[in-house]
N, C-alpha and C positions, 0 to 999 in steps of 0.2 A: 140042444147044445149042451154038452157036458159042462160041469162046474157052475151051472147057472141055476138059480132057484126059479120056481115057476111064478114069475112075477106078474104075468097076465097083463102086460102093458097094452093099452088100447091104441088103436090107430090114431085117435085124437091126441093122446099123449105124445105119440111119436111125432106127429105134425107140429105139435106145440113145442117140442124140443128143438126141431129144426127151425121153427119160427123164431124162437128166442135166441138161439145161437146165431142165426143169420142176421137177425135184427141188431144184435150186439155188434157183430162184425161191421155191418153197414154204418151204423151210427158212429162206432169208434173209428172207422176208416175216414168218415167225413170229418171227425174231430181232428185226426192227424193230418188230413189234407189242409185244414185250416191252420194247423200248427206249423206247417211248412213256412208260412209267412214269418212267424217268430224265428224259426231256425235260420232262414235265409238272412233276415235282418241282423241277427246276432253274428252269423258267420261272416257277413260282409262288412258290418260296422265296427265290431270289436277287434282290437288288435289280437294277433294269435295268442300272445301270453295271457291277455285278459280272458279270451274265449276259453283257453285251457283251464284257467282258474274257475270260471263259471261252471264249466262242465265237471270239473273235479268236485266242486261243492254240491251241485244239484244231481249228479249221477253216482258219485262215489262216496263222498263224506256222508251224504244222506243215508247210505247203506249202513254205515257204522252208527250213525245217530239213531237209526230206527231198529236197532237190534231187538229191543223188547217187542216191538210190533211184529217183527219177523218170527219171533218165538211164539207169540200168542195169536197171530192172524188166523191160523188154521182152526183154532178153537173158537175164536170170535165168529168165523164164517160157519162152522158146523153147528155151534150152539144156536145161532140165529136161524139157520135152515131148519134145525130140529125143534125150533120154537120153545127153548127152555125159558122158564119164567125168570125174569130179572136180567136176561142176557143183554137187552138194550141199555139198561142203566149201567151194567157192568162195562159195556163197550164204551159208553161216553166217559165214565170215570177214567177208564184206561187211556182214552184219547187225550184227555187233559194231561195225564201223567206223562205220556209219550211226547207231547209237545214240549214239556219242560225239560225233559231229558235231552231232546234234540237240540234245544237252544244251548245247553251247557256243552254238549259234545261238539257242536259247531264252533262255539267260541274257542274251545281248546285246540281242536285240529286245525282250524284256520290260522290261529295265532302261531302254532308250531310249524305249520307246513308252508305258509305263504308269507309274503312280505308286504301285504297290503296294509292300509292304515287301520287304526283301531276302530274308527267310525264305520268303515267299510266292513270290518269283521263283525261288528254288532248288527248291522243291517243284514248282512248275509246270514248270520245265525238266526235272526228273527224270521228270515225267509224259510230257512230249514225247519224251524219250529212249526210254522204254519203249514209247510209241505207235509210234515209228519202228521199233523192233526187231520188234514184233508185225507191223507192215505188211510188213516184209521177209520174215519167215518165212512169213507168210500167202501170199505170192506163190508160194513153193516148194510149199506145200500145195496151192494152186490148180492148179498144173501137174501135180503128182505124183498128187494124190487129189482130183479135181474136186468130188465130192459132200462129201468130208470138209471142204473149205474152207467150204461153206455151214454145215455142222454146227458147225465151229469158230466161225463168226461167231454162231451161235445161242448157244453156250456163253458167248462173250465178252459179248454183249448181255445175257444172263441175269445174269452176274456184275456187269456194270456197273449194270444196273437195281437189283439187290439191294443193292449197296454204296452207290449214290447214295441209295436209300431209307434205309438204316441211318445213314449219315454225315450226309447233308444234311437229311433229313426228321426223323429221330429224335434225332440228337445236336446238330447246329448248322447253321443255314442260312447258312453262310459259304463264301466262295470257297476257303478253305484246305481244308475237308473235301470240297469238290467235286473238287479235284485229288487228294486222298488216295484218294477212291473210284476215280478212273481209274488211279492207280498200282497198287492191288491188283488191279483187273480185268485190266490188261495183263500183270501178273506171272503170274497164273494162266492166262491164255489163251495167252501165249507158251510156258509150260511144257507145256501140252497140245499145242500145235503141234509142238514138239520131240519130244514122246513119240510122236506119230503119224508122225514122220519118221525115227525112230531106226533102223527096219529098212532104209530106203533109204540112210541115212547109213553104216550099218555095212557095207553092200555096196559102197559107193563107195570110191574110192581118192584120197587127198589129193595124190598126186605131181604131178598136172597142174593143181592149183588155181591156181597162179600164171600158167600159160599161159592158162587160161580167163579169168582177170581181165584179162590183157593184151588178149585178143581183145574183151572187153567195152569196154575203153578205146578200142580201135581203132573199134569200132562206135558208140561214143558221139558221134562227129562227127554222126551222123544224129539221134540221140535228143536231144542237147543243144539243138538247134534247137527241137525239139518241146517240150522242158521249159521253155525260156525263153518260148516262146509260151504254154504252158499256165499259166505263172505270171501272165500278164497279167490274166486274169479275177479272180484271187484278190486283186487290188489294189482291188476294188470296195469292200469294207468298210473297207480302209485309206484310201481316198479319202473315203468318206462319214463316217468317224469324226471327222476334224478339221474337215471342211467343214460338216457338218450336226449331228453330235453323237451320243452313245452311244444315245439312244433309237431313232433310225431304224435303227441297226445291230442293236439287240436285236429290233426289229420285223421286220427283214428275215430274220433267222434263224428267227423264230417262223413268219412267213408262208410261207417257203420250206421249212420243215421238214416240212410235210404232204406236199409233193411229193417230198421227199427220201426219206421212208418208202417210197413206192411205186417210184420210179425206181431207188433203190439196189438193192432186191431184184430188180427185173427186169434191171437192168444186170449184176448178178452172174450171173444165168442166161445172159444173152446173151454174156458174156465167154468162155464155153466155145466159142463159135462160132469164135473165133480158132484155138483148138487143133484143133477139128473140121475146119475147112476146110484148115488147114495139113497135117493128116495124110491127109485123104481127097480134097480138091479138090471135094467135093460141095457146091456153092453152093445148089442147089435146096432141099435139106433145111434149110440154114442160114436162108434167108430165109423159109421157111415157119415156122420157129421164132420169128421176129420177130412174125409175125401172131398166133401162139398166145400168146406172151408178152403182147402188148398186149391181147388179149381177156381174159386173166386179170385185169389190173389196171384196165381201162377203166371198169367200173361204179363202182369206188371213187373214181376220179379225177373222174368226171362228177358223182357225188353231192356231192362236196366243192365242185365248181364251182358247183353249183346252190344250195348252202346253206353258204356260207363262214363266216357269222357263228357258226354252231354249232361249227364246227371251231376257230375262234379261242377261243371261250369254254372249250373243253376245255383249251387251253393256259393262257390267262389272260385274263379279260375286260378288263383294262386295255389290251390291244392291239386292241380291237374296231374301232378306226379303220383297221386294216390289212386289212379283209375283202375290199375290191375287188382289192387286190394279190394276196391269197391265191388268188383264182380265176384270175388270169393265170399265176401260178406253177404252178398245176395244169395249165393248158393247156400250158405249157412243158414239163411232164413228159412228156407224149405225144410231143412233137417230139424231146425229148432221148433218150427210149427208142429211137425210130426211128433217130436219128442214131448212137446207140451201137451198135445192131445192124448198121447199114451199115458203120461204121468197123471193127468186129470182123471182118466178112466181107472187107473190103478188106485188112486186115492179114494175115489168114490166106491170102489170094490171092497174097501175096508168097511165091513158091515157093522162093526161094534159101534154103539152110541157113546157120545161124550168122550170122557178121558179114558174109557176102557179100550179105545183104539190105540193107545200109547205104544204097546209092544210092536205092532205091525208098522207103525210109523217110524219107530226107532230102526227097525230093520231096513226099511226103505231109505232112510237118511244115511245109514252107514254105508249101504251099497252105492249111494249117489256120490260118495266122496271121491271115487276113482277119477271121474272126468275132470273136476276142477283142479285136483292135485296134479293131474297130468298137464293141464293147461298152464297153470301158473309156474310150475317147475320148469317145463320146457321153455316157456317164455323167458324166464329169468336166465336160464342157461344161454339162450341165444343172444339176449341183450347184453350179457356179461362178456361173452367171448367173440361176438361178431359185430360189435358196435362200430367197427371200421367200415362196414358196408354202407351203401347209400341209404338214405331215408326211404326211398321207394322200395328197396329190397327188403329192408327191415320191416316195413309195414306190410308188405306182401307175405313175409314169413309169419307175422303176427296173425294175419287173416287166415292162413292155412291152419295154423295151430288152433285158432278159434273154431274153425270148421270141424276138425277132428274131435274137439271137446264134445260137441253135440252128437257126432256120430257114435262115439263111445257111450254117451248117456242114453241114446235111443236104444242101442243094443242091450244094455243092462236093464232098462225098464221093460223092454219087450220080453226078454228071456225070463226075468225073475219075478215080475210083478203083475203080469197079465194072466187072466184065465187061459187055459190051453187053447180053446177054440178061437179066442180073440187073437192070441199070439199067431196062430196059423193063418188067420185072415190078414194080419199086418204083414207077415213075411211073404205069403204066397199070392196075395191079391192086391193089397193096398200099394205096397212099394212098387211092384211092376206097373200098376196103373199110373202112379206118380211119374215114373220114368217115361211112360208112353205120352202122358200129357205134356211133360217137359219137352220132349223131342218134337211134338206137334207145335207147341208154342215157339220153339226154336226155329222151325222151318218157316212158320208164318213171319216171324220177326226178320228173318234173313231177306225176304222179299219185300218187306215194308220198312225200308230204311228211313231215318230222319230226312226231312225235306230240305236240308241245307247243312252247312258246316257248323261246328260249335261256335258260339258267339259269347263275348264277354258281356253283352247286354242281356239282362235277365229275361225280359219279355220275349225277345227274339229267340233265345235259346229254348225257352219253355214251349214256344209255339212249334218250332221245328221238331221237338221231341214228342210233345204230348199228342198232337194230331195223328200221326201214324201210329203212336202207341195205343191210342183209343181204337183205332181201326184194327190193329192186331188183336186187341182184347175182344172186340166184337165178333171178328171171324172165328177166333178160338172158342168163344162161348157157343156160337152157332153150330160148329162142328161137334162139340161135346154134347150139346142137347140132341143133335141128330143121331149120335151113336150110343148114347147112354140113357137107357129107358128109366132106370132108377132115378137119375137126376131130373128127368122130365116129369116124373110122377110127383116128386118132391116140390117142383116148381109149380105144378098144377094145384097141389095142396095149399101152397102158400098164397097163390092167386085167389083161391076160393075164400081164404081168410080175409082178403081184401086189404090187409094191412099188416106190416111187420110189427107195429107197435101195439 
């Protein structure tokens, strides 16, 4: 294959790549399934305006509070993968700095943007600070122990679901206790992350930590551009909140959360491809992993697309008007997963070590500005000039613009940043396969409808949706294994390993 070095990747390495990627997806998917408990409790128990504030803080304000982490994360990850001396100490020092910055930014933005009490602002800011520290240490775990990272996420989501249930469902359905639940969850999860890293840290030496951080600062000229660009899409809720109101923001997070469950678990698995391609140069195995990852989640995505009202009712029936948008967000998840896999391969294909990769990352970040600029500009225009439309129509428009954002990003990453042969495979083989798998799942879903009407009662609605949904996924997997020899061989290799972990 042209444009590829003679990496000589062994069959064992390829099976290991699949094992780690799939293991991460499975563990992270389990984590997010558990997390549904917390999402449903918050969506059902918090008032829409409180739910909107909670999501603004934990999904959007945290993005601004962790700008330093966004700038340095790629270097923390790559330096740890490349085993630079003092990288662990440098990472921990940075994590403490990031936590302090996040507390200050949280205080400022919550005070300026919301009308909640000062005590609640302080508690929320402390939650954001611990969230930032956890995110920082999780990157180190991700690089040093790829499967442990997914297991760490499983523990975090379990803690989070448990404490949200205890504090918000059993004690008080208030915003205060929602943030208390996150504080306890991040404290326990960060402690576990440090425990798993203690042997690595003990073998590391702090003497070069200052030099390492200076190199990260030097390399930040490339990543800063990407971070600024990456923050642009996070303005969506910040734009919608004052122009349209808190209800559409709450509905946006509800409708998009179903796709988040699936795409986050898959993206965590695919994130390993950056490390794998960086170490081996084996792009063939990497893009095969994209196909496998999409096959795993596709039946769940398609079943949600077919029956979105049932999904909305599980969260909260008061958002039933958002069903059409939910289907579009689920379609977006497929494109977003593909785009993430492509970008991970592209980043791993940057072969220079350390901060020497700055120039190529700068180019990648500059090109990546197109899709978020398109997204937020078009969103602002529609919300400014068409606010007279119904909330249902406005949210549907939001979801369509969101979809086009990732279509554009996928095209740019494929055309400009993949090796020639990988690009040909994505366009000529992978995309047609995904379309075929999508149509297969669609046909199966059509004949396996939910076993009853939507219900305002959570357990009933979950039962009528989940049972036929699992049957649809089982039939889909059986057909795929029957017709796809490559997938069968991968599965046999995994079974011989006897364990994903």
